[in-house]
C-alpha positions as CSV (number, residue, x, y, z in Angstrom):
1,M,0.8,1.7,-6.7
2,G,3.0,-1.4,-6.3
3,M,6.1,0.4,-7.4
4,F,5.5,3.1,-4.8
5,A,5.3,0.5,-2.1
6,Y,8.2,-1.5,-3.5
7,G,10.4,1.6,-3.5
8,H,9.5,2.7,0.0
9,P,11.7,1.3,2.7
10,F,8.9,0.8,5.2
11,L,5.9,-1.5,5.1
12,D,3.6,1.0,6.7
13,G,2.9,4.7,7.0
14,N,2.4,6.0,3.5
15,G,-1.0,4.8,2.5
16,R,-2.6,8.3,2.2
17,V,0.3,9.9,0.4
18,M,0.5,6.9,-2.0
19,L,-3.2,7.0,-2.6
20,L,-3.1,10.7,-3.5
21,V,-0.1,10.4,-5.8
22,H,-1.8,7.4,-7.5
23,A,-5.1,9.4,-7.8
24,E,-3.1,12.1,-9.7
25,L,-1.5,9.5,-12.0
26,C,-4.8,7.9,-12.7
27,F,-6.3,11.4,-13.4
28,R,-3.6,12.0,-15.9
29,A,-4.4,8.6,-17.5
30,N,-8.1,9.4,-17.7
31,M,-9.1,6.6,-15.2
32,S,-9.7,6.0,-11.5
33,I,-9.8,3.2,-9.0
34,D,-13.1,2.5,-7.1
35,W,-11.3,2.1,-3.8
36,I,-14.5,1.9,-1.8
37,S,-15.4,-1.4,-3.6
38,T,-12.0,-3.0,-2.8
39,D,-11.4,-5.2,0.2
40,K,-8.6,-4.0,2.5
41,T,-7.3,-7.5,3.3
42,S,-7.4,-8.7,-0.4
43,Y,-5.7,-5.5,-1.5
44,L,-3.0,-5.8,1.1
45,E,-2.4,-9.4,0.1
46,A,-2.1,-8.4,-3.5
47,L,0.2,-5.5,-2.6
48,T,2.4,-7.9,-0.5
49,R,2.7,-10.3,-3.5
50,E,3.5,-7.3,-5.7
51,I,6.3,-6.1,-3.4
52,E,7.7,-9.7,-3.3
53,D,7.6,-10.0,-7.1
54,P,7.0,-6.7,-8.8
55,H,6.9,-8.2,-12.3
56,A,4.2,-10.8,-11.7
57,G,1.3,-8.2,-11.9
58,A,-0.5,-9.4,-8.8
59,L,-1.8,-5.9,-7.9
60,D,-2.7,-5.1,-11.5
61,K,-4.8,-8.3,-11.6
62,Y,-6.5,-7.4,-8.3
63,L,-7.3,-3.8,-9.2
64,H,-8.4,-4.4,-12.8
65,P,-12.1,-4.9,-11.9
66,F,-12.1,-1.6,-10.0
67,I,-10.9,0.6,-12.8
68,G,-13.4,3.3,-13.7
69,G,-13.6,6.6,-15.5
70,K,-11.7,9.8,-14.6
71,I,-12.6,11.5,-11.3
72,L,-12.2,15.3,-11.2
73,R,-9.7,16.5,-8.5
74,D,-12.4,18.4,-6.6
75,Q,-14.1,15.0,-6.0
76,W,-11.1,13.2,-4.7
77,L,-11.5,14.1,-1.0
78,K,-15.1,13.1,-1.0
79,R,-14.3,9.7,-2.6
80,I,-11.2,8.9,-0.6
81,S,-12.3,10.2,2.8
82,V,-15.0,7.5,3.1
83,L,-12.4,4.8,3.2
84,P,-12.0,3.4,6.7
85,G,-8.9,4.6,8.6
86,L,-7.8,7.2,6.0
87,D,-8.7,10.1,8.1
88,G,-5.9,9.1,10.4
89,V,-7.9,9.4,13.6
90,N,-10.1,7.0,15.5
91,T,-9.0,4.0,13.5
92,G,-9.0,1.8,16.6
93,E,-5.6,0.4,15.5
94,D,-2.2,1.0,16.9
95,S,0.1,0.6,13.9
96,S,3.1,0.0,16.1
97,A,1.4,-2.8,18.0
98,Q,1.5,-5.2,15.1
99,Y,5.3,-5.2,15.3
100,A,5.2,-6.2,19.0
101,D,4.2,-9.7,17.8
102,P,7.5,-11.6,17.4
103,K,6.3,-13.4,14.3
104,V,5.3,-10.2,12.6
105,A,8.6,-8.6,13.6
106,A,10.6,-11.6,12.2
107,S,8.6,-11.4,9.0
108,Y,9.3,-7.7,8.7
109,Q,13.0,-8.2,9.3
110,A,13.2,-11.1,6.7
111,F,11.5,-8.8,4.2
112,E,14.2,-6.1,4.9
113,R,17.0,-8.7,4.5
114,R,15.5,-9.9,1.1
115,R,15.5,-6.3,0.0
116,R,19.1,-5.9,1.2
117,Y,18.3,-3.1,3.6
118,K,20.7,-2.7,6.5
119,L,19.0,-3.3,9.8
120,A,20.0,-1.2,12.7
121,D,21.3,-4.2,14.6
122,Q,23.0,-6.2,11.8
123,A,25.0,-6.0,8.6
124,V,23.4,-6.7,5.3
125,S,23.7,-10.4,4.3
126,K,23.8,-11.5,0.7
């Protein structure tokens, strides 16, 4: 999951797709993650640490207690749809609003610079 997030050039917008791809990979490995038992804030903190240092294993350490047995594909929707916000409607959150905060926007831009992404308004610095 961390490598999906690390490889994606944006910090938001792919949660559902990543979760489904990850569910398929877990299925093939005869395991699952009990996502409903995880804590969103703790997960996002671990994911952030994973993105910053992919070899440290922060996300592996966080998710380890939530590893369970294989879940059949026809059960995925039932298991995943109960997670808050994953239906994509009525989340009460405006995902673009978080970037209106200058501190959040600066943090996001610093992250992009560390990853050496070219920002629209500046050249990549080394």
